C-alpha positions in Angstrom: -3.3 72.2 -3.7 -1.8 75.3 -1.8 2.0 75.4 -1.2 1.2 74.2 2.4 0.5 70.7 0.8 3.4 70.6 -1.6 5.3 67.3 -0.8 8.6 69.0 -2.1 8.4 71.8 0.5 10.8 71.0 3.4 9.2 73.6 5.7 5.7 72.1 5.9 3.9 69.0 7.2 2.1 67.1 4.4 0.7 63.9 6.0 0.6 64.5 9.7 0.3 60.8 10.0 1.7 60.3 13.5 0.9 63.5 15.3 3.9 65.4 13.9 3.8 69.2 14.0 1.0 70.3 11.7 0.7 74.0 12.0 1.3 76.0 8.8 4.4 78.1 9.0 4.0 81.9 8.7 6.4 81.8 5.6 6.5 78.5 4.0 9.5 79.5 2.0 11.7 80.7 4.9 15.3 79.7 4.6 15.0 78.3 1.1 17.2 79.4 -1.7 15.7 81.9 -4.2 15.6 79.3 -6.9 14.0 76.7 -4.7 11.4 79.2 -3.3 10.5 80.3 -6.9 10.1 76.7 -7.9 7.6 76.0 -5.1 5.7 79.2 -5.8 5.3 78.3 -9.4 4.2 74.8 -8.4 1.6 76.2 -6.0 0.2 78.5 -8.9 0.1 75.6 -11.3 -1.8 73.4 -8.8 -4.9 75.5 -9.1 -5.5 73.7 -12.3 -7.5 70.5 -11.6 -5.4 68.0 -13.5 -2.1 69.4 -12.1 -3.7 69.4 -8.7 -4.5 65.6 -9.2 -0.8 65.1 -10.2 0.3 66.7 -7.0 -1.8 64.3 -5.0 -0.1 61.5 -6.9 3.3 63.0 -6.3 2.4 63.1 -2.5 1.6 59.4 -2.6 4.9 58.6 -4.3 6.8 60.6 -1.7 5.0 58.9 1.1 5.8 55.5 -0.4 9.5 56.4 -0.5 10.0 58.3 2.8 7.0 56.9 5.0 7.0 60.0 7.4 7.2 63.8 7.1 10.3 63.8 9.2 12.2 61.6 6.8 10.8 63.6 3.8 11.8 67.0 5.3 15.4 65.8 6.1 15.8 64.5 2.6 14.6 67.8 1.1 16.7 70.0 3.3 19.8 68.0 2.4 19.2 67.7 -1.3 17.3 70.9 -2.0 14.0 71.3 -3.9 15.8 71.2 -7.3 18.0 68.3 -6.4 15.0 66.4 -4.8 12.9 66.7 -7.9 15.6 65.4 -10.0 16.4 62.6 -7.6 13.0 61.3 -7.2 12.3 61.5 -10.9 15.0 58.9 -11.4 12.8 56.6 -9.3 9.4 57.6 -10.7 9.2 60.2 -13.6 7.0 62.9 -12.2 6.1 64.2 -15.5 4.2 60.9 -16.0 2.1 61.7 -13.1 0.6 64.7 -14.9 -0.2 62.4 -17.9 -1.7 59.8 -15.5 -4.0 62.4 -14.0 -5.2 63.6 -17.4 -5.7 60.1 -18.7 -7.6 59.0 -15.7 -10.5 61.4 -16.4 -10.4 60.5 -20.1 -10.1 56.7 -20.0 -12.8 55.4 -17.6 -12.7 51.6 -17.5 -16.4 51.5 -16.7 -18.9 54.4 -17.0 -22.2 52.6 -16.3 -22.3 51.8 -12.6 -24.9 50.5 -10.1 -24.6 51.6 -6.5 -26.7 50.5 -3.5 -28.1 52.7 -0.8 -30.4 52.2 2.2 -33.0 55.1 2.5 -31.6 57.0 5.3 -30.1 60.6 5.5 -26.7 59.1 6.3 -26.5 58.4 2.4 -27.1 62.1 1.5 -24.0 62.4 -0.7 -24.8 59.1 -2.7 -28.5 60.0 -3.1 -28.0 63.6 -3.5 -25.2 63.0 -5.8 -27.6 61.2 -8.1 -30.5 63.7 -7.7 -28.2 66.7 -8.3 -26.1 65.3 -11.1 -22.7 65.1 -9.5 -21.8 61.7 -11.1 -22.6 63.0 -14.5 -20.0 65.7 -14.1 -17.3 63.0 -14.1 -18.6 61.0 -17.1 -20.5 58.4 -15.0 -23.8 57.0 -15.7 -24.9 55.9 -12.1 -28.0 54.0 -11.2 -28.6 54.0 -7.4 -30.8 51.2 -6.1 -33.0 51.5 -2.9 -32.2 48.6 -0.7 -34.5 47.6 2.3 -31.7 46.6 4.8 -28.1 45.9 5.2 -28.1 42.2 5.0 -29.5 42.5 1.5 -27.2 45.2 0.7 -24.1 43.2 1.8 -25.2 40.2 -0.3 -25.6 42.2 -3.4 -22.2 43.7 -2.9 -20.6 40.2 -2.5 -22.4 38.7 -5.4 -21.5 41.6 -7.7 -24.9 43.2 -8.4 -23.5 46.4 -6.9 -20.3 48.0 -8.0 -20.0 49.9 -4.9 -22.5 50.8 -2.0 -23.5 52.9 0.9 -22.4 50.8 3.8 -22.1 51.0 7.5 -18.5 51.7 8.7 -17.9 48.2 10.1 -19.3 46.4 7.1 -16.3 46.5 4.8 -14.3 45.2 7.8 -16.8 42.4 8.5 -17.0 41.4 4.8 -13.2 41.4 4.5 -12.7 39.2 7.6 -15.6 36.9 6.7 -17.8 37.9 9.8 -21.3 37.0 9.1 -20.6 36.2 5.4 -18.1 34.7 3.1 -14.9 36.7 3.1 -14.3 39.2 0.2 -11.9 42.1 0.5 -13.8 45.4 0.7 -12.5 48.9 1.6 -13.8 51.9 3.4 -13.2 54.6 0.8 -14.7 57.6 2.5 -17.2 58.6 5.1 -20.5 59.8 3.7 -21.6 61.2 7.0 -20.5 61.7 10.6 -22.9 62.1 13.6 -26.5 61.8 12.4 -27.9 59.1 14.8 -29.9 59.1 17.9 -31.3 57.0 20.7 -35.1 57.1 20.5 -37.4 55.9 23.2 -41.2 55.2 23.2 -43.2 57.9 24.7 -44.1 55.9 27.7 -40.5 56.0 28.9 -40.4 59.8 29.1 -39.8 59.5 32.9 -37.3 56.7 32.6 -34.3 58.2 30.9 -31.5 56.9 33.1 -30.0 53.8 31.2 -29.3 52.2 34.6 -33.0 51.5 34.8 -33.3 49.9 31.4 -32.9 46.3 32.3 -35.3 44.2 30.3 -35.7 46.8 27.6 -35.9 45.7 24.0 -33.8 47.8 21.5 -33.5 47.8 17.7 -30.4 48.5 15.7 -30.2 48.5 11.9 -27.5 45.8 11.5 -25.3 43.6 13.8 -22.1 45.1 12.2 -23.0 48.7 12.6 -22.0 51.8 14.6 -25.4 51.7 16.1 -25.0 48.4 17.8 -21.5 49.2 18.9 -22.5 52.6 20.3 -25.6 51.2 22.0 -23.5 48.5 23.7 -21.0 50.9 24.8 -23.7 53.3 26.2 -25.6 50.7 28.3 -22.3 49.0 29.4 -21.1 52.3 30.9 -24.4 52.4 32.7 -23.7 49.0 34.3 -25.9 46.8 32.0 -24.6 43.9 30.1 -25.9 44.4 26.5 -26.1 40.5 26.0 -27.8 39.7 29.2 -29.6 42.7 30.6 -31.3 44.1 27.5 -32.4 42.6 24.1 -30.9 44.0 21.1 -32.7 43.2 17.8 -31.9 43.8 14.1 -34.6 45.7 12.4 -34.3 47.4 9.0 -34.4 51.2 9.4 -37.8 51.7 7.4 -39.5 49.3 9.9 -38.3 50.9 13.1 -41.0 53.5 13.6 -43.7 50.8 13.1 -42.1 48.5 15.6 -41.8 51.4 18.2 -45.6 52.1 17.6 -46.6 48.4 18.1 -44.5 48.2 21.2 -42.3 45.5 19.7 -39.3 47.6 21.0 -38.8 50.1 23.7 -36.5 52.1 21.6 -33.8 52.1 19.1 -30.4 53.6 18.2 -30.8 54.3 14.6 -30.3 56.5 11.7 -32.5 59.4 10.5 -34.9 60.1 9.2 -36.5 57.4 11.4 -35.5 59.1 14.6 -37.1 62.3 13.7 -40.0 60.4 12.1 -40.8 58.9 15.4 -41.2 62.4 16.9 -43.2 63.6 13.8 -45.5 60.5 14.2 -45.8 61.2 17.9 -44.8 57.7 18.9 -41.4 58.4 20.4 -38.8 61.0 21.5 -35.1 61.7 21.2 -33.4 60.6 24.3 -29.9 61.4 23.1 -28.1 62.4 19.9 -25.1 60.2 19.4 -22.8 63.2 18.8 -23.1 63.5 22.6 -21.5 60.1 23.0 -18.7 60.7 20.4 -18.4 64.1 18.5 -18.0 63.4 14.8 -18.2 59.6 15.2 -18.3 57.7 11.9 -21.4 56.0 10.8 -21.9 55.3 7.0 -19.3 55.0 4.4 -18.8 54.5 0.6 -17.4 51.1 0.0 -15.7 49.5 -2.9 -14.2 46.0 -3.3 -10.5 45.5 -3.6 -11.3 43.9 -7.0 -13.2 46.9 -8.3 -10.5 49.4 -7.2 -7.7 47.1 -8.8 -9.6 46.6 -12.1 -10.9 50.1 -12.4 -8.5 52.7 -11.1 -9.7 55.5 -13.2 -13.3 55.0 -12.6 -12.5 54.7 -8.9 -10.9 58.0 -8.9 -13.8 59.6 -10.8 -16.5 57.9 -8.7 -14.7 58.9 -5.5 -14.2 62.5 -6.6 -17.9 62.8 -7.4 -19.0 61.4 -4.1 -16.4 63.6 -2.2 -17.7 66.7 -4.0 -21.3 65.9 -3.1 -20.1 65.3 0.4 -18.5 68.8 0.7 -21.6 70.4 -0.8 -24.0 68.7 1.7 -21.9 70.2 4.4 -22.7 73.7 3.5 -25.7 75.5 4.8 -27.2 76.0 1.2 -26.5 72.4 0.4 -28.2 71.1 3.3 -31.5 72.5 2.2 -30.9 71.6 -1.5 -30.1 67.9 -0.6 -33.1 67.8 1.7 -35.4 68.9 -1.0 -33.9 66.5 -3.6 -34.0 63.5 -1.5 -37.6 63.7 -0.4 -39.3 61.9 -3.5 -40.5 58.3 -3.2 -37.6 56.9 -5.3 -35.1 58.2 -2.7 -36.2 58.7 1.0 -39.9 59.1 0.5 -40.2 61.4 3.4 -41.7 64.8 4.0 -39.3 67.6 3.2 -40.1 69.2 6.5 -38.5 66.2 8.4 -35.5 66.1 6.2 -34.9 69.9 6.6 -35.2 69.5 10.5 -32.5 66.7 10.3 -30.1 68.4 8.0 -30.4 71.9 9.3 -30.4 70.7 12.9 -33.3 72.8 14.0 -35.9 70.2 15.3 -38.5 69.2 17.9 -37.2 66.5 20.2 -40.5 65.0 21.3 -40.0 66.3 24.8 -41.5 69.9 24.2 -38.1 71.4 23.1 -37.0 72.9 19.8 -33.3 72.1 19.5 -30.8 74.0 17.4 -27.8 71.5 16.8 -26.2 72.4 13.4 -24.0 69.3 13.4 -26.7 66.9 14.3 -25.5 65.3 11.1 -22.2 66.2 9.5 -20.4 65.4 6.4 -16.8 64.9 7.2 -15.5 62.4 4.6 -12.0 61.5 5.8 -12.2 58.1 7.4 -9.4 58.1 10.0 -7.3 55.4 11.4 -8.7 56.3 14.9 -12.2 55.4 13.5 -11.1 52.2 12.0 -9.1 51.0 15.0 -12.0 51.8 17.4 -14.5 49.8 15.4 -12.2 46.8 15.0 -11.4 46.8 18.6 -15.0 47.0 19.6 -15.8 44.1 17.3 -13.2 42.2 19.3 -14.6 43.4 22.7 -17.9 41.8 21.9 -16.3 38.7 20.5 -17.4 39.3 16.9 -13.6 39.0 16.2 -12.7 36.0 18.2 -9.0 36.7 18.9 -6.8 39.6 19.8 -5.1 41.2 16.8 -3.2 44.2 15.7 -6.1 46.5 15.2 -4.0 49.4 13.9 -2.3 47.3 11.2 -5.7 45.9 10.2 -7.3 49.4 10.0 -4.5 50.5 7.7 -5.3 47.7 5.4 -9.1 48.2 5.2 -9.5 52.1 5.6 -8.3 54.1 2.6 -7.2 57.1 4.8 -4.1 58.3 2.8 -5.6 57.7 -0.7 -8.9 59.6 0.2 -7.0 62.5 1.9 -4.9 63.0 -1.2 -8.0 63.0 -3.4 -9.4 65.6 -1.1 -6.3 67.8 -1.2 -6.2 67.6 -5.0 -9.9 68.6 -5.3 -9.4 71.6 -3.0 -6.4 72.7 -5.3 -8.5 72.4 -8.3 -11.4 74.4 -6.8 -10.6 77.3 -4.4 -14.1 77.3 -3.3 -14.2 73.7 -2.2 -13.3 72.9 1.5 -12.8 69.8 3.5 -12.5 70.9 7.1 -11.3 67.5 8.2 -8.6 67.0 5.5 -5.7 67.9 7.7 -6.6 66.3 11.0 -4.3 63.9 12.8 -5.7 60.6 11.6 -4.3 58.7 14.6 -5.4 61.3 17.3 -7.1 60.1 20.5 -10.7 60.9 20.8 -13.1 61.2 23.7 -15.9 58.6 23.7 -18.4 58.9 26.6 -15.7 60.5 28.8 -13.0 58.0 28.1 -10.0 58.7 25.9 -9.4 56.1 23.1 -6.0 56.1 21.6 -5.4 53.8 18.6 -1.9 52.7 19.9 -3.5 51.3 23.1 -6.7 49.8 21.7 -6.1 46.4 23.4 -5.6 48.0 26.8 -8.6 50.1 26.2 -11.1 47.2 25.5 -9.5 45.1 28.2 -10.4 47.9 30.8 -14.0 48.4 29.5 -17.0 46.8 31.5 -18.3 43.5 30.2 -15.5 43.1 27.7 -15.4 39.5 26.2 -11.6 39.8 25.9 -11.4 39.3 29.7 -12.2 35.9 31.3 
């Protein structure tokens, strides 16, 4: 961790949880006593060590538990001084024990042989590539990843304990926790394994009919009811004046079956993950109408999910597993990593797709099926921090379409189900341990409003937002 993330520096913003000032000061030691400045400089230097970096992340979690906000933390540090604050906080929680905790976590894994599920789509790149390229092994884990045909099967295997963790759609841990579509079992969104990476594909016969206002009677496929695909498609057609429950049909089709359904004219199109969007172009049965990043830039899609039970019973394994997946996610975001991951995932035991298609998707240089070669580097991105804005939007949209049958406090529920703070601290610790590792999303405001199809969504006004949207089931 650099000094800009040290929770004992009163000059900087560490968490930026509620939109507080987050710009790094020109001199992070300005106005401090010489003794306090030297302590912070030494801590910054020590944090380049991986285990110390992990301890700093744990310190940050302790400080957030004590002070809740950066404003309160900074006020305390300015009053007590760095030396005094270290002594005072140590009386509550001995900070030297955090270093020992970090060291022990990597040595005392509760469980080393793990089974993870994945559905064969490029959204799962960090989980699949993490296996193919040896990321799990670096952290002492023997991981078996199991290809799963569709999301209902994946969910059921998670709930019955066949999978220790899984590649899931962002809304799935929420639905599983709330008992929507299944028995209730507490699961968590640990990290995003991708952002963007989806598209609306139409059959070739609709090339001259690309205005969604004219799609009444169309049949669309999505990969699962509790998916970003379903929620984004509903939002898109509703904004065009179509009721998604009355004016079109939305069918659940497992991703590997989507191209065949398009070819046989069982559906007019789909909002789906790759490789099956680009595969429709490759097979000359469909074209890309719109990338979903044009609806919501850096929207969430798939996540790595763990049960609350697993996290509680296996804290060290959870830390090691999360670290390995985050490292794979960071690698997949680089230009070199995109090519390497595309090549590693092509074999039959993973995605079973031509390398050419996977490179088109991951590099963002691709034919769109309409005679154009597109260059969209962030067609799929790998931004692992699951924000509270993402979680609140998903929960509120589940309410909008009556999957959640009563109004609720979406922000509070998102904070319970989405591990934003824990994952951010892990990302910070990893960057501290490896100067070459970068997570560009680590310091974003996790409650920031976002633009979704030209409308600003602010988490604090989620209920008002969905009440104002067309066809909302929250309004009689």
